[in-house]
FIMAR-283887 format. One record per residue (C-alpha): residue number from 1; x, y, z. Coordinates in Angstrom, 3 decimals. Example, Ala and Ser with C-alpha at 12.3 -4.5 7.8 and 13.67 -1.06 7.14 Angstrom:
# residues 2
REC  num         x         y         z
REC    1    12.300    -4.500     7.800
REC    2    13.670    -1.060     7.140
This chain:
# residues 372
REC  num         x         y         z
REC    1   -10.515   -17.472    54.836
REC    2    -9.070   -14.801    52.613
REC    3    -8.970   -14.384    48.854
REC    4    -6.107   -16.320    47.081
REC    5    -5.481   -13.032    45.191
REC    6    -4.535   -11.121    48.292
REC    7    -0.852   -12.114    48.292
REC    8    -0.519   -12.326    44.506
REC    9     2.051   -10.004    43.137
REC   10     1.671   -10.783    39.476
REC   11    -1.943   -11.233    38.063
REC   12    -3.621   -11.995    34.822
REC   13    -7.130   -10.602    34.612
REC   14    -9.521   -11.851    31.860
REC   15   -12.694    -9.892    31.095
REC   16   -15.235   -11.443    28.791
REC   17   -17.207    -9.895    25.901
REC   18   -20.332    -9.383    28.024
REC   19   -18.302    -7.202    30.387
REC   20   -16.803    -4.937    27.819
REC   21   -19.509    -4.562    25.194
REC   22   -22.748    -2.796    25.217
REC   23   -25.063    -5.609    24.463
REC   24   -23.345    -6.088    21.042
REC   25   -23.364    -2.460    20.290
REC   26   -19.576    -2.019    20.372
REC   27   -17.462    -1.172    23.385
REC   28   -18.839    -0.096    26.704
REC   29   -16.420     2.604    27.418
REC   30   -17.635     3.241    30.936
REC   31   -16.994    -0.427    31.766
REC   32   -13.468    -0.234    30.252
REC   33   -12.810     2.870    32.453
REC   34   -13.887     0.909    35.497
REC   35   -11.425    -1.865    34.650
REC   36    -8.706     0.658    34.097
REC   37    -9.313     2.285    37.421
REC   38    -9.367    -1.005    39.398
REC   39    -6.162    -2.188    37.715
REC   40    -4.452     1.104    38.407
REC   41    -5.293     0.627    42.196
REC   42    -3.821    -2.850    42.029
REC   43    -0.611    -1.468    40.379
REC   44    -0.495     1.239    43.093
REC   45     0.076    -1.502    45.646
REC   46     3.086    -2.803    43.684
REC   47     1.305    -5.569    41.663
REC   48     1.904    -6.344    38.015
REC   49    -1.221    -6.817    35.933
REC   50    -1.683    -8.385    32.434
REC   51    -5.246    -7.906    30.953
REC   52    -6.785   -10.351    28.526
REC   53    -9.797    -8.659    26.945
REC   54   -12.475    -9.738    24.447
REC   55   -14.483    -7.111    22.471
REC   56   -12.591    -6.638    19.166
REC   57   -15.150    -8.265    16.830
REC   58   -18.165    -6.610    18.500
REC   59   -16.488    -3.203    18.150
REC   60   -15.592    -3.858    14.550
REC   61   -19.197    -4.879    13.767
REC   62   -20.385    -1.597    15.283
REC   63   -17.882     0.490    13.352
REC   64   -18.772    -1.274    10.087
REC   65   -22.463    -0.936    10.935
REC   66   -23.114    -4.667    10.790
REC   67   -26.202    -5.757    12.720
REC   68   -25.566    -9.518    12.564
REC   69   -22.357   -11.354    13.392
REC   70   -20.966   -12.730    10.155
REC   71   -20.231   -16.594     9.857
REC   72   -17.601   -16.309     7.076
REC   73   -14.052   -16.362     8.629
REC   74   -12.733   -13.613     6.486
REC   75   -15.576   -11.184     7.427
REC   76   -14.811   -11.999    11.101
REC   77   -11.136   -11.383    10.637
REC   78   -12.013    -8.168     8.962
REC   79   -14.281    -7.057    11.832
REC   80   -11.455    -8.034    14.285
REC   81    -8.963    -5.900    12.384
REC   82   -11.228    -2.826    12.475
REC   83   -12.366    -3.460    15.997
REC   84    -8.816    -3.867    17.451
REC   85    -8.181    -0.301    16.601
REC   86   -11.006     0.809    18.740
REC   87   -10.261    -1.554    21.575
REC   88    -6.592    -0.580    22.028
REC   89    -7.489     3.145    21.497
REC   90   -10.076     2.877    24.227
REC   91    -7.833     1.056    26.784
REC   92    -4.973     3.447    26.152
REC   93    -7.235     6.310    26.634
REC   94    -8.548     4.889    29.905
REC   95    -5.170     3.992    31.324
REC   96    -3.569     7.364    30.348
REC   97    -6.038     9.173    32.640
REC   98    -4.127     7.283    35.374
REC   99    -0.754     8.035    34.095
REC  100    -0.286     4.515    32.792
REC  101     0.480     3.154    29.205
REC  102    -1.172     0.170    27.646
REC  103     0.361    -2.173    25.048
REC  104    -1.437    -4.238    22.577
REC  105    -0.280    -7.933    22.384
REC  106    -1.949   -10.119    19.813
REC  107    -1.129   -13.844    20.025
REC  108    -1.922   -16.997    18.023
REC  109    -1.494   -20.498    18.819
REC  110     1.564   -20.787    16.658
REC  111     3.224   -18.171    18.753
REC  112     3.112   -20.471    21.706
REC  113     3.510   -23.774    19.982
REC  114     6.973   -22.809    18.581
REC  115     9.483   -22.802    21.315
REC  116    11.401   -19.833    20.096
REC  117     8.316   -17.679    19.516
REC  118     7.051   -18.773    22.960
REC  119    10.256   -17.461    24.611
REC  120    10.013   -14.284    22.532
REC  121     6.506   -13.627    23.620
REC  122     7.437   -14.413    27.224
REC  123    10.308   -11.888    27.130
REC  124     8.136    -9.134    25.576
REC  125     5.391    -9.563    28.181
REC  126     7.846    -9.712    31.174
REC  127     9.614    -6.531    29.777
REC  128     6.268    -4.734    29.451
REC  129     5.328    -5.689    33.089
REC  130     8.783    -4.616    34.329
REC  131     8.174    -1.237    32.640
REC  132     4.929    -0.588    34.444
REC  133     2.977    -0.936    31.295
REC  134    -0.399    -2.831    31.173
REC  135    -0.277    -5.466    28.325
REC  136    -3.763    -5.851    26.855
REC  137    -3.781    -9.322    25.276
REC  138    -6.159   -10.828    22.793
REC  139    -6.136   -13.574    20.229
REC  140    -5.020   -12.379    16.806
REC  141    -8.346   -12.901    15.174
REC  142    -7.227   -11.255    11.985
REC  143    -5.069   -14.097    11.063
REC  144    -6.217   -17.203    13.010
REC  145    -7.971   -20.220    11.447
REC  146    -9.823   -23.000    13.127
REC  147    -6.566   -25.003    13.098
REC  148    -4.536   -22.432    15.141
REC  149    -6.950   -20.628    17.185
REC  150    -7.153   -20.924    21.095
REC  151   -10.895   -21.137    20.751
REC  152   -11.712   -18.959    23.769
REC  153   -10.049   -16.295    25.853
REC  154   -10.193   -18.322    29.039
REC  155    -7.699   -20.742    27.439
REC  156    -5.519   -17.839    26.256
REC  157    -5.711   -16.237    29.528
REC  158    -4.439   -19.494    31.257
REC  159    -1.636   -19.797    28.787
REC  160    -0.650   -16.215    29.495
REC  161    -0.620   -16.988    33.161
REC  162     1.756   -19.854    32.555
REC  163     3.828   -17.816    30.166
REC  164     4.552   -15.006    32.523
REC  165     4.472   -17.300    35.632
REC  166     1.718   -15.209    37.347
REC  167     0.669   -15.820    40.832
REC  168    -2.953   -15.770    40.095
REC  169    -5.635   -15.680    37.283
REC  170    -8.923   -13.721    37.722
REC  171   -11.590   -14.714    35.272
REC  172   -14.394   -12.200    35.330
REC  173   -17.741   -13.179    33.775
REC  174   -21.380   -12.324    34.045
REC  175   -22.026   -15.253    36.358
REC  176   -21.355   -15.323    40.181
REC  177   -18.970   -18.272    39.937
REC  178   -19.182   -22.035    39.635
REC  179   -22.275   -23.783    40.888
REC  180   -22.698   -27.358    41.790
REC  181   -25.292   -27.586    38.975
REC  182   -26.884   -25.274    36.536
REC  183   -28.780   -22.830    38.791
REC  184   -31.170   -22.093    35.909
REC  185   -32.399   -25.669    36.109
REC  186   -31.675   -26.763    39.560
REC  187   -33.004   -24.733    42.490
REC  188   -30.829   -26.666    44.879
REC  189   -27.614   -25.605    43.109
REC  190   -25.151   -23.785    45.369
REC  191   -22.164   -21.695    44.732
REC  192   -18.772   -23.423    44.953
REC  193   -16.730   -20.948    46.996
REC  194   -13.524   -22.989    47.306
REC  195   -12.019   -25.952    45.582
REC  196    -8.800   -27.467    44.264
REC  197    -8.062   -26.671    40.637
REC  198    -7.957   -29.793    38.484
REC  199   -10.552   -31.706    40.580
REC  200   -12.357   -33.826    38.010
REC  201   -15.637   -33.219    39.820
REC  202   -15.561   -29.538    38.927
REC  203   -15.653   -30.395    35.152
REC  204   -18.782   -32.410    35.752
REC  205   -20.390   -29.420    37.581
REC  206   -19.345   -27.014    34.832
REC  207   -20.630   -29.153    31.919
REC  208   -18.117   -31.678    31.249
REC  209   -18.401   -35.519    31.037
REC  210   -21.529   -36.690    32.653
REC  211   -23.305   -33.372    32.382
REC  212   -26.103   -32.183    30.072
REC  213   -24.812   -28.660    29.970
REC  214   -23.347   -27.392    26.648
REC  215   -19.703   -27.265    26.061
REC  216   -18.033   -23.892    26.720
REC  217   -19.086   -21.309    29.218
REC  218   -18.049   -22.247    32.800
REC  219   -16.313   -25.527    31.488
REC  220   -13.564   -23.435    29.651
REC  221   -12.966   -21.487    32.867
REC  222   -12.642   -24.574    34.967
REC  223   -10.209   -25.981    32.487
REC  224    -8.323   -22.738    32.411
REC  225    -7.915   -22.923    36.255
REC  226    -6.662   -26.465    35.688
REC  227    -4.018   -25.340    33.244
REC  228    -3.001   -22.330    35.302
REC  229    -2.413   -24.570    38.292
REC  230     0.356   -26.284    36.346
REC  231     2.573   -23.199    36.957
REC  232     1.410   -22.887    40.599
REC  233    -1.227   -20.110    39.842
REC  234    -4.496   -19.937    41.685
REC  235    -7.661   -18.933    39.880
REC  236   -10.698   -16.963    40.884
REC  237   -13.859   -17.130    38.770
REC  238   -16.160   -14.214    39.781
REC  239   -18.786   -11.785    38.648
REC  240   -17.420    -8.722    36.822
REC  241   -20.454    -6.715    37.617
REC  242   -19.621    -6.831    41.353
REC  243   -18.545    -3.304    42.409
REC  244   -14.750    -2.872    42.758
REC  245   -14.362    -6.631    42.296
REC  246   -10.671    -6.528    41.629
REC  247    -9.707    -4.230    44.431
REC  248   -11.816    -6.203    46.927
REC  249   -10.279    -9.451    45.831
REC  250    -6.892    -7.906    46.370
REC  251    -7.884    -6.830    49.758
REC  252    -8.651   -10.300    50.636
REC  253   -12.517   -10.549    50.309
REC  254   -13.702   -13.836    49.025
REC  255   -15.841   -13.362    45.924
REC  256   -16.947   -16.007    43.589
REC  257   -15.171   -19.341    43.217
REC  258   -11.708   -19.740    44.351
REC  259    -9.719   -22.677    42.709
REC  260    -6.358   -23.303    44.432
REC  261    -3.346   -24.749    42.767
REC  262    -2.593   -27.852    44.771
REC  263     0.611   -28.809    43.015
REC  264     4.133   -27.419    42.633
REC  265     4.892   -25.539    39.448
REC  266     6.117   -27.455    36.544
REC  267     9.541   -26.606    35.140
REC  268     9.338   -24.102    32.254
REC  269    10.020   -26.616    29.379
REC  270     7.575   -29.255    30.682
REC  271     4.940   -26.513    31.315
REC  272     5.381   -25.575    27.523
REC  273     4.966   -29.158    26.579
REC  274     1.751   -29.613    28.607
REC  275     0.267   -26.519    27.102
REC  276     1.102   -27.312    23.492
REC  277    -2.526   -27.483    22.226
REC  278    -1.925   -29.077    18.821
REC  279    -1.202   -32.682    19.649
REC  280    -0.409   -34.485    16.418
REC  281    -1.065   -38.126    17.498
REC  282    -1.806   -40.560    20.186
REC  283    -0.189   -43.623    21.611
REC  284    -1.918   -46.176    23.798
REC  285     0.235   -47.617    26.511
REC  286    -0.118   -50.910    28.416
REC  287    -0.378   -50.936    32.243
REC  288     3.391   -51.608    32.717
REC  289     4.221   -48.523    30.674
REC  290     1.814   -46.439    32.539
REC  291     3.336   -47.523    35.814
REC  292     6.880   -46.827    34.488
REC  293     5.973   -43.264    33.533
REC  294     3.732   -42.405    36.501
REC  295     5.476   -44.308    39.430
REC  296     9.006   -44.872    38.359
REC  297     9.625   -41.601    36.382
REC  298    11.042   -43.440    33.393
REC  299    10.953   -42.815    29.654
REC  300     8.469   -44.373    27.263
REC  301     9.890   -47.442    25.366
REC  302     8.324   -48.905    22.270
REC  303     7.645   -52.193    24.021
REC  304     5.117   -50.504    26.250
REC  305     2.936   -49.167    23.393
REC  306     0.047   -51.154    22.092
REC  307    -1.321   -48.662    19.516
REC  308    -0.389   -45.478    17.591
REC  309    -2.882   -43.176    15.794
REC  310    -2.494   -39.953    13.892
REC  311     0.140   -38.855    11.381
REC  312     2.889   -37.324    13.382
REC  313     6.547   -36.723    12.585
REC  314     9.624   -37.146    14.588
REC  315     9.872   -34.261    17.217
REC  316     6.049   -33.591    17.240
REC  317     3.870   -33.766    20.292
REC  318     1.847   -36.822    20.951
REC  319    -0.602   -37.755    23.681
REC  320    -0.025   -40.797    25.855
REC  321    -3.126   -42.532    27.048
REC  322    -3.664   -45.459    29.443
REC  323    -5.620   -48.666    28.367
REC  324    -8.986   -46.929    29.349
REC  325    -8.164   -43.959    27.055
REC  326    -7.284   -41.449    29.821
REC  327    -4.505   -39.058    28.875
REC  328    -1.719   -39.349    31.285
REC  329     1.128   -37.549    29.560
REC  330     2.477   -35.655    26.562
REC  331     5.794   -35.738    24.948
REC  332     7.984   -35.171    21.918
REC  333     8.286   -38.351    20.016
REC  334    11.561   -39.770    18.627
REC  335    10.014   -41.579    15.732
REC  336     7.353   -40.727    13.169
REC  337     4.024   -42.518    13.078
REC  338     4.915   -45.068    10.447
REC  339     8.066   -46.041    12.376
REC  340     6.300   -46.051    15.650
REC  341     3.723   -48.619    14.255
REC  342     6.411   -50.951    13.082
REC  343     8.346   -50.904    16.462
REC  344     5.570   -50.822    19.044
REC  345     5.446   -53.930    21.316
REC  346     9.043   -54.617    20.368
REC  347    12.138   -54.233    22.675
REC  348    14.360   -51.309    22.006
REC  349    17.393   -53.512    21.016
REC  350    15.406   -54.604    17.893
REC  351    14.646   -51.028    16.564
REC  352    17.751   -51.142    14.293
REC  353    16.958   -54.583    12.794
REC  354    13.268   -53.478    12.110
REC  355    13.886   -49.852    10.828
REC  356    17.524   -50.292     9.519
REC  357    18.580   -47.481    11.832
REC  358    18.136   -46.257    15.454
REC  359    17.831   -42.711    16.559
REC  360    17.086   -43.330    20.243
REC  361    16.165   -46.384    22.282
REC  362    13.205   -44.498    23.801
REC  363    10.015   -43.647    21.918
REC  364     9.760   -40.587    24.223
REC  365    12.534   -39.560    26.496
REC  366    11.688   -38.625    30.044
REC  367    13.214   -35.133    29.616
REC  368    10.813   -34.485    26.687
REC  369     7.686   -35.805    28.460
REC  370     5.240   -34.292    31.032
REC  371     2.688   -36.100    33.209
REC  372    -0.691   -34.567    33.177
């Protein structure tokens, strides 16, 4: 068995805060230099690499001489604004030693939720990669709020992987990989060396439903692998403290946990729909509608909807769940929440008599719907 990274030509590498900061005392410049050196080696083999890096807030706190991480959003935003200067300056300096340029790319959820801005971000990143520049990507902490933030850089890295259609995502952390259970609590826990991304059992191992582990941590990494697999990208979760971990992975060595994409890539528009994080509402389908979507590949009609929740407008994204509450699809809805509640369980030919008008016979057209 060889690493799934061995044949990847376009990579997204994510490094967490613990790997780029010096125990909360700002940036670890020696660590950044090591990442730059390894990425340079990858690029010397003809690969393209985008880097998703944490560390801005920690660097800002150090520059501002703050000993304790603030809780106020505006103070965190201020720390991020100051820290971004140090982060990009440090990376540019490290890559310049190897004759490379770095570029700072700051993203918010709104940049990827809006189709036009999504395409603009994609074009910029692909252009930078084509120019042999290393994009250093982070969430734009200076402007984000709870409503528009990605929430963690694992999710951001997965979205970037989809955005640039990378072959693989490498998530580097301070853990060896995914274990069958929490190794701190279970002495029989073993490292999962290989699995299929999206396997529900992985989420249980990592702290999802049925687990006592806290939300976040390894769970966000498993979910990031699931998201990356939608565009056909494999994921490796490995310890960033392993010497030359990136170059060894590229040479085929198996390190950490490999999560392979077991499905064909989604088309670009449907991939965008699947990754649109801000779902505005939810519709519950009956069994017949579930079968029509999953088996027959049909559109969602009002007659197959038994319940609608949330306050969504026409054209916004809604989640489609089965009678047991499992999300099976997402799509752009043709009617707002109030109209949907009036026409659910009714045949499409009655829409006009109920609402006084008809936009579309479908609640969600198949072209605007993606199965999950």
